[in-house]
Every structure is written in C-alpha cells, then in structure tokens.
C-alpha positions in Angstrom: 110.8 92.7 99.4 109.4 96.3 98.7 111.2 98.7 96.6 111.5 102.2 98.3 110.3 105.0 96.1 113.5 107.6 97.0 114.5 106.0 93.2 111.8 108.6 92.1 113.8 111.5 92.7 117.6 110.0 92.6 117.4 108.5 88.9 118.0 110.4 85.9 116.4 109.5 82.7 118.5 107.7 80.0 118.9 108.8 76.6 117.4 106.0 75.1 113.8 104.5 75.5 113.5 102.7 78.6 113.2 98.8 78.2 109.8 97.2 77.6 108.5 94.0 79.4 107.6 91.1 77.4 103.7 90.4 77.0 103.0 86.9 78.3 99.2 87.6 78.4 97.0 85.8 75.4 94.3 88.5 74.6 91.5 86.0 74.0 88.5 84.9 75.9 88.7 81.3 77.0 85.7 80.4 75.2 86.9 81.9 72.0 90.2 80.1 72.2 88.0 76.7 72.7 86.1 77.3 69.4 89.0 77.8 67.4 91.0 75.0 68.5 87.7 72.7 68.0 87.5 74.1 64.6 91.1 72.7 64.4 90.5 69.5 66.1 91.9 67.6 63.1 95.3 69.4 63.6 95.5 67.6 67.0 94.4 64.5 65.7 91.2 64.8 67.8 87.3 65.3 67.2 86.0 68.8 68.1 83.7 66.8 70.7 86.6 65.0 72.2 88.4 68.4 72.3 85.5 70.2 73.8 85.2 67.4 76.4 88.5 67.6 77.8 88.3 71.6 77.7 85.1 71.2 79.7 87.1 68.8 82.3 90.2 71.1 82.4 87.8 74.4 83.2 85.8 72.6 86.1 89.3 71.7 87.8 90.6 75.5 87.1 87.1 77.0 88.5 87.6 74.6 91.8 91.4 75.6 92.3 90.7 79.5 91.7 87.9 79.6 94.3 89.7 78.1 96.9 92.6 80.5 95.9 90.5 83.3 95.8 89.1 82.9 99.2 92.5 82.2 100.9 93.7 85.5 99.1 90.8 87.6 100.4 91.4 86.7 103.8 94.9 87.6 103.6 94.4 90.9 102.0 91.3 91.7 104.5 93.6 93.0 107.1 95.2 95.3 104.7 92.0 96.5 102.7 91.4 100.2 103.1 87.9 99.9 102.1 87.1 97.0 104.9 83.8 97.7 107.0 84.1 94.6 109.0 85.5 94.6 112.9 89.0 93.4 112.8 89.0 90.1 115.3 92.7 89.9 116.0 95.0 91.2 118.4 97.0 93.3 117.4 94.5 94.5 114.7 97.3 96.1 113.0 99.6 94.3 110.8 103.2 93.4 111.6 106.0 94.2 109.4 106.7 90.5 108.7 102.9 90.6 107.2 103.6 93.3 105.0 106.1 91.2 103.1 104.1 88.1 102.8 101.3 90.1 101.5 103.8 91.4 98.9 104.9 88.0 97.9 101.1 86.5 97.6 100.3 89.7 95.2 103.5 89.2 93.4 102.5 85.6 92.8 98.9 86.7 91.6 100.2 89.1 89.1 102.9 86.7 88.0 100.0 84.0 87.2 97.8 87.0 85.7 100.9 87.7 83.2 101.8 91.1 84.3 105.6 92.2 84.3 106.7 94.3 87.4 108.7 97.8 86.5 111.7 97.8 88.2 113.3 101.1 90.0 114.7 102.3 86.9 111.6 102.1 84.6 109.3 103.6 87.1 111.6 106.6 87.5 111.9 107.4 83.5 108.1 106.7 83.5 107.6 109.5 86.1 110.4 111.9 84.4 108.3 111.3 80.7 105.1 112.7 82.0 104.1 116.0 80.6 101.2 114.7 78.5 97.9 116.6 78.3 99.3 119.4 79.8 99.3 117.9 83.3 102.4 118.4 85.5 102.4 116.0 88.3 104.7 115.7 91.3 105.2 113.0 93.3 106.4 113.2 97.1 108.4 109.9 98.1 108.9 110.8 101.4 105.3 110.3 102.1 105.2 106.7 100.5 106.1 103.5 102.1 106.4 101.5 99.3 105.5 101.6 95.8 105.5 98.7 93.2 104.1 99.0 89.6 102.8 96.1 87.5 101.9 96.4 83.5 100.3 94.0 80.8 100.2 94.7 77.3 101.2 97.5 75.3 99.3 99.2 72.3 98.9 102.7 70.8 96.0 105.2 70.6 95.4 108.0 68.3 95.5 111.4 70.2 94.3 114.9 68.7 95.4 117.8 70.0 96.2 121.7 69.2 99.8 123.0 68.8 100.0 126.0 71.1 101.9 128.3 68.3 99.2 127.0 66.1 96.0 126.8 67.8 93.6 126.7 64.9 95.3 123.2 63.6 94.5 120.0 64.9 97.6 117.4 64.8 97.4 113.6 65.5 99.9 111.3 67.5 100.3 107.8 68.4 100.5 107.6 72.1 102.0 104.5 73.4 99.9 103.2 76.4 100.0 100.4 78.9 96.5 98.4 78.4 96.8 97.3 82.0 98.7 98.9 84.7 98.6 97.8 88.7 99.6 100.2 91.5 100.4 98.6 94.8 101.6 101.1 97.3 101.4 102.0 101.2 101.8 105.4 102.5 103.7 106.2 105.4 102.2 105.9 108.9 99.1 104.0 107.1 98.8 100.3 108.2 96.6 99.8 104.8 97.8 98.5 101.4 96.3 100.4 98.3 95.6 98.2 95.3 94.5 99.9 92.2 93.9 98.8 88.6 93.9 100.9 85.5 93.2 100.4 81.7 94.9 101.9 78.9 97.0 104.3 80.6 99.7 106.3 78.1 103.1 105.7 79.6 103.5 109.3 79.9 100.8 109.5 82.4 101.8 106.6 84.6 103.0 109.1 87.4 99.5 110.5 87.7 98.4 107.5 89.2 100.9 107.2 92.0 99.7 107.9 95.3 100.2 111.1 96.7 100.6 112.6 93.4 99.9 116.3 93.1 99.3 118.3 90.4 101.0 121.6 89.9 101.1 124.5 87.5 102.2 124.4 83.9 104.5 126.8 82.3 101.4 128.5 80.8 99.7 128.4 83.9 102.4 130.5 85.5 102.6 132.8 82.7 98.8 133.4 83.0 99.2 134.3 86.8 101.7 136.2 86.6 100.6 138.1 83.8 97.3 138.8 85.8 99.5 140.2 88.7 101.9 142.1 86.7 98.9 144.1 85.1 97.5 144.7 88.7 100.7 145.7 89.8 101.3 148.2 86.8 98.1 149.9 87.5 99.1 150.5 91.0 102.3 152.1 90.3 100.3 154.3 87.6 98.0 155.2 90.7 101.2 156.4 92.9 102.8 158.1 90.3 99.6 160.3 89.4 98.9 161.0 93.3 102.2 161.2 94.3 101.4 165.0 95.2 99.2 163.3 97.7 101.7 161.6 100.0 99.2 160.6 102.6 97.3 158.7 100.2 100.6 156.8 99.2 100.5 154.2 102.0 96.9 153.4 101.3 97.5 153.1 97.6 100.7 150.8 98.1 98.6 148.7 100.8 95.7 148.1 98.3 97.7 147.3 95.2 100.2 145.1 97.1 97.1 143.4 98.6 95.2 143.1 95.4 98.1 141.5 93.7 98.4 139.1 96.5 94.8 137.8 96.7 94.7 137.4 93.0 98.0 135.4 93.0 96.8 133.2 95.7 93.4 132.7 94.1 95.0 132.4 90.6 97.3 129.7 91.9 94.2 128.0 93.4 92.2 128.0 90.5 94.8 126.6 88.2 95.4 123.6 90.6 91.6 123.0 90.9 91.3 123.0 87.2 94.3 120.8 86.8 93.0 118.5 89.4 89.6 118.4 87.5 91.2 117.4 84.4 93.3 114.7 85.8 89.9 113.1 87.6 88.0 113.5 84.1 90.9 111.8 82.4 91.1 108.8 84.7 87.5 108.4 85.5 87.0 106.0 82.8 90.5 104.4 83.1 90.0 103.1 86.6 88.9 99.5 86.6 88.9 98.5 90.5 90.3 99.4 93.7 91.7 97.4 96.7 89.2 94.3 96.9 87.7 94.7 93.8 90.9 95.1 91.8 91.8 91.5 93.4 88.6 90.0 92.1 89.3 91.2 89.0 93.1 89.8 88.9 92.0 86.4 90.1 89.3 86.1 87.3 92.5 86.9 85.1 94.4 84.2 86.6 91.6 81.8 86.1 91.5 82.5 82.4 95.2 82.3 81.9 95.7 79.1 83.8 93.2 77.4 81.6 94.2 78.5 78.3 97.9 78.1 79.2 97.4 74.6 80.3 95.0 73.8 77.5 97.4 74.9 74.6 100.2 73.1 76.1 98.3 69.7 76.4 96.8 69.8 72.9 100.1 70.9 71.3 102.1 68.1 73.6 99.3 65.8 72.1 99.4 66.8 68.5 101.1 64.7 65.8 102.6 67.7 64.0 104.1 65.6 60.9 105.9 67.6 58.6 105.3 70.8 60.8 107.5 69.1 63.3 110.4 69.3 60.8 110.3 73.1 60.8 113.0 73.2 63.4 110.6 75.5 65.8 110.7 74.6 69.6 107.5 73.3 71.5 107.0 76.9 72.5 107.4 78.5 69.1 104.9 76.0 67.7 102.1 77.5 70.1 103.2 80.9 69.4 103.0 80.3 65.3 99.5 78.9 65.8 98.3 82.0 67.9 99.8 84.6 65.4 98.2 82.4 62.3 95.0 82.5 63.9 94.6 85.8 65.7 97.3 88.0 64.3 98.9 88.7 67.8 102.6 87.8 69.2 102.6 86.4 72.5 105.7 85.3 74.5 103.8 82.1 75.7 105.2 81.2 79.2 105.9 77.5 78.2 107.6 76.9 81.7 104.7 77.6 83.6 102.3 75.9 81.5 104.3 72.5 81.8 104.3 72.8 85.5 100.5 73.2 85.2 100.3 69.7 83.5 102.7 68.4 86.0 100.7 69.2 88.7 97.4 68.2 87.0 98.9 64.9 86.5 98.7 65.0 82.8 102.4 64.6 82.4 105.5 63.4 84.2 108.0 65.9 85.6 110.5 66.6 83.3 109.0 65.2 80.0 106.0 67.8 79.2 105.6 66.3 76.0 104.7 63.0 77.0 101.3 63.5 78.1 98.5 61.3 78.9 96.2 60.4 76.1 93.1 62.4 75.8 90.5 59.6 77.0 92.9 59.2 80.3 93.4 62.8 80.5 89.7 63.6 80.9 89.2 60.5 83.6 92.2 62.1 85.6 90.5 65.7 85.4 87.3 64.3 86.6 88.6 62.6 89.5 90.6 65.9 90.3 87.5 68.0 90.0 85.5 65.5 92.4 87.9 65.5 94.9 89.4 68.2 97.7 91.8 70.1 95.2 95.4 69.9 94.3 96.2 73.5 95.5 97.7 74.2 92.3 98.0 77.7 92.8 99.7 77.6 96.0 102.8 79.9 96.7 105.6 77.7 97.0 
C-alpha cells in the first residue's frame, strides 16, 4: 500500500512536463454556493426559501456524519501521532505492521474525499529533480525514509521577481506554477510515528524541500565563494613560503599554519553556507505550513465536510431541475454542473459525479442506478430531517 522512496533516486526525469492531476475541488465556500444557487432558484424550478430549506437540512446531516467520522479518525491516528502527549493505553504500545497499512487506507480515503490527487512515484521523482528554484538545492536521503506519499489539490501560478546573476541590476518577472495545497504523508525508518503535513501555495519546483530528511546543500555559487576564499588563503601561504624559503626552520610552521587556516576557513565557510540555506528554506516555508499531524487532519476533515455538502447539493438540484431547452444541448448530467460553475464563477472543475451520485443514494434521495430520479423537494427535506435526528448512516465509512 505504501510506495517506497527508492524511486527518488532511481528514476530519470522525462523530457516533457510531467502529467498534472485533474482538479475536482470546488473553490467555493459552501455558504457562498448556497447564496448563488438561491439567487438562481428559478432555474431549478424552486423558490429561494425552499432551496435554502433543503440546503439547511442537508448541511445538518453532513455535519453529523463528519463529526462521527472525525472522532473515529482521530482515535485511529492517535497511535501514530508524533505530537501525542497522552499515555498509550494498549499493549504493545507500538503499532503493528498491518496497522500502518490500515492507517494509510484511512488517510487515502480522507484525502480522496477532500478532492486531493495522489502523485505517483514518477511524478514525485520528477518533482524532486526539477527543484532548483529560489537558489535552494536540496538533497533527500531515501535510505532514511520508510515510506512517502504526496497529495496535491489545485494548481495555479504566482509572479516571482528575481535578479539575473549576470545582470544583478535588472529585475525579471516570471510565472511560477504552484500547488495550491500539498499534503506530505511519511514515516522515517526506525520511527513508529507517521507524519502528516499540510502546505499551501508551494511552487512545483520546490516540493522536494518539504520531504522528510531533506537536507539543504550548497549551490554552485556557494562552492565558488568557498573555494575562492580558501584559494586566496592558500596563495598567501605559498607567498610566505617563497619569501621565507631561506629560513628552512620556519618552513614547517608556515605550512602548518597555512594549511590549518585553509581547513578551518573551509569548514566554517561550508557550515555558514548550509546555515544560510537552511534559514532561507525556513523563512520561505514559514507562511506556507498550514498544519502538522493532528491539526492537519482536522483541516482535511473540515474540507471533507465542505466538499461532501457542495457535491451532494449540486447533484440533487441539477437532477431535480427542469432544464427545458438547455437539456437539448447534448451535455451530460455532469457537464450541466460544470457549465454552471464555469458560467457563475469562471472556474473549470472536473466534477466528481460518481461520488456525488453515491452520496444521494446513501442519503436516500434517489434509488441506486437512477441518480436523476430524485425525490421531490418536500419529501427530500423530510428524509434529511429524519436522518438528522437518527444515529447516522455512516456515509463516510471506508468500504
């Protein structure tokens, strides 16, 4: 279940751009989507009040379901949480091998529900090999990592201003592709804990800096500066040797002092260069980190709640709507929804219609195999009210 990270060193980058995952995420707050749909209630053959009543009933059920889901998930992750400050209450206290696979399956389910896409081994390797941005060179030691998985959601571009090294007085602006959200799931060797990290707005060429045990190394410019300093010191030492060649008894002392000076300055220069690079990396990522471990898990569950609500709401309303002439356009059920989102918000999404249809079936709003044969609105609201008062239907349970 968990891909090994030896691919980080064994794969060669392709000549073409590596494939990009589809974007299923709806970049809208649930309340904003409800406001827009209510304003277009006539498009669905409803009144704004009746549409909001259905949305409120649906939201109550989704809140109840995700609350139970979050508690179960938090209990499952507590054994693997590196930040845990409570005593383990089981024997043996360390997780068993099969429990790691079970946890990965649960987290994979959460991330899929939050509309993240996993990068495969080839994509991870190529992302690592791209990394040379912001003058950072990072080396990852795959021998120290037990397993590593990356998920991303949403892509975009940001403007980056930098100076060319051959024309430092001129600023150059370029567009940098970014992952709007990136999740790192990793476990180090000989470490029982599983790290879960959530980042935002990460340039694709810098994804490797977020990997576990990533070590900043010196760039070519750092090496030139370091060897330049050492060479100048060695040159001064040779000059002293030539001048004082007549005094042979001083020769050994001069050589020792010169070599020692070169060695010390080289070591200190290398150390300072690495500290400088680590500082740059920390400063850059300070505002990009959104959460770690349990806090990252809570943010992901909050996203799941929003996505579950938005997908179920859109699927039900568009299955209910009398499209009239618009139905003759030849678009599929899914394309109707995507067209509406693009027309109202100017964004393109790959709506996960299969997952949305499963939600309607689990909620009892349509029969299995007939997602567009949904209950009338009044009946649907009554069904949701009954679900909200019951023990729950475990619609977010891993199958």
